[in-house]
C-alpha positions in Angstrom: 130.7 84.0 121.9 128.1 86.7 122.2 125.7 84.9 119.9 126.0 81.8 122.1 125.3 83.9 125.3 122.3 85.5 123.6 120.9 82.1 122.5 121.4 80.7 126.1 119.6 83.7 127.6 116.8 83.4 125.2 116.5 79.7 125.9 116.6 80.4 129.6 113.9 83.1 129.3 111.6 80.8 127.4 112.2 78.0 129.9 111.4 80.3 132.8 108.3 81.5 131.0 107.1 78.0 130.3 107.7 77.0 134.0 105.7 80.0 135.1 102.9 79.2 132.7 102.8 75.5 133.9 102.8 76.6 137.5 99.9 79.0 136.9 97.9 76.3 135.0 98.6 73.8 137.9 97.4 76.4 140.5 94.2 77.0 138.6 93.7 73.2 138.1 94.2 72.6 141.9 91.7 75.3 142.8 89.0 74.1 140.4 87.2 71.2 142.1 84.2 69.0 141.4 81.0 70.0 143.1 81.3 67.1 145.5 84.8 67.9 146.8 84.0 71.6 146.8 81.0 71.0 149.0 83.1 69.1 151.5 85.4 72.1 151.9 82.7 74.7 152.2 81.2 75.9 155.5 77.8 74.4 155.9 74.6 75.9 157.3 74.2 74.6 160.8 78.0 74.5 161.5 79.5 76.7 164.2 81.1 79.8 162.9 84.8 79.9 163.5 86.0 82.2 166.2 88.3 85.0 165.2 89.9 88.1 166.7 90.8 91.0 164.5 91.3 94.8 164.5 88.9 97.0 162.6 89.6 100.3 160.8 88.7 102.2 163.9 91.5 100.4 165.8 89.1 98.4 167.9 89.6 94.7 168.6 86.7 92.6 167.4 86.0 89.0 168.4 83.1 87.0 167.0 82.3 85.6 170.4 81.6 89.1 171.7 78.4 88.9 169.7 77.2 85.6 171.1 73.5 85.9 171.9 73.0 88.3 168.9 72.5 87.6 165.2 75.6 88.5 163.1 75.9 89.3 159.4 79.4 89.0 158.0 80.2 90.5 154.6 83.5 89.6 153.0 84.6 92.1 150.3 87.4 94.0 148.6 87.5 97.4 146.8 88.8 95.9 143.6 85.8 93.5 143.5 83.1 95.0 141.2 80.2 92.9 142.6 81.3 93.8 146.2 81.2 97.5 145.3 77.8 97.1 143.7 76.3 95.4 146.7 77.9 97.5 149.3 75.1 100.2 149.5 72.4 97.5 149.8 74.3 95.6 152.5 75.1 98.9 154.4 71.4 99.9 154.2 70.2 96.6 155.5 72.8 96.7 158.3 71.5 100.1 159.3 67.9 98.9 159.2 68.7 96.0 161.5 71.5 97.6 163.7 69.5 97.1 166.9 69.0 93.4 166.4 71.9 92.3 164.1 75.7 93.0 164.4 77.2 93.5 160.9 80.8 92.8 160.4 82.3 94.1 157.1 85.5 92.1 156.5 87.9 93.4 153.8 90.0 90.7 152.4 93.6 91.3 151.4 93.8 95.1 151.4 95.8 97.6 153.5 94.2 100.0 156.0 95.2 102.9 153.6 93.5 101.3 150.6 90.4 100.6 152.7 90.3 104.2 154.1 90.6 105.6 150.6 87.8 103.5 149.3 85.5 104.3 152.2 86.1 108.0 151.9 85.5 107.9 148.1 82.2 106.0 148.6 81.2 108.1 151.7 80.9 105.1 154.0 81.9 105.6 157.6 81.3 102.2 159.3 84.3 100.2 160.7 85.8 97.5 158.6 87.7 94.5 159.8 91.0 94.3 158.2 91.9 90.8 156.9 95.1 91.8 155.0 96.6 88.3 155.4 93.4 86.4 154.5 93.4 84.6 157.9 89.7 85.1 158.6 88.6 84.5 155.0 90.7 81.3 155.1 88.9 80.1 158.3 85.6 80.8 156.6 86.8 79.1 153.4 86.0 82.1 151.3 87.1 81.2 147.7 85.6 84.2 146.0 84.2 87.6 146.7 81.7 88.8 147.8 80.4 86.5 150.4 77.7 87.2 153.0 76.9 84.9 156.0 74.2 85.2 158.6 75.0 83.6 162.0 72.3 83.0 164.5 72.4 83.8 168.3 74.0 80.5 169.1 76.9 81.2 166.7 75.8 78.8 163.9 75.6 79.6 160.2 72.0 80.2 159.3 72.4 81.4 155.7 75.4 81.5 153.4 75.5 83.5 150.2 78.6 83.1 148.0 78.3 85.8 145.4 76.7 89.2 144.9 73.7 90.2 147.1 70.9 91.6 145.0 67.4 92.8 145.8 66.1 89.4 144.7 67.8 87.7 147.6 65.7 87.7 150.8 68.5 89.0 153.2 65.9 90.8 155.4 64.0 87.6 155.8 67.2 85.7 156.6 68.0 88.3 159.3 64.4 88.2 160.7 64.7 84.4 161.0 68.0 84.7 162.9 67.0 87.4 165.4 
């Protein structure tokens, strides 16, 4: 009797593992799209940036529409994302250089306030971070991978969209100048 129970449990475990493996493969397959269908789901340059309201790490309410009439740079990131961490000093420096003309919104995707605070302290950054723990904002902006940086012009339309790591080769300063 025990041998039969052991065999049943083993079969059930293998079956559950196989179902989990198939579900994972299906999820990956569903998220990988052809360039044409992916382009249809992406936010396009010239489109109006979706409105959002969120709370930042300083406890302040932030609304995108509060910045209408001013250029805005939004940077989506997470502390576990190596390219995000690599680009953060460059993005922060550019944000400081343009702080009089461009509002910079750093949006952390999927992490708690405590995790964000710990990262910011460790990296010696002190700017406010919008907390998108549920992924609501990144979902509206159709962010499929991190990091992502977007420049929005004074009218609230996307001017430039960078999906991936910002490097010194990418003309972010020029993009900001064009949007001011």
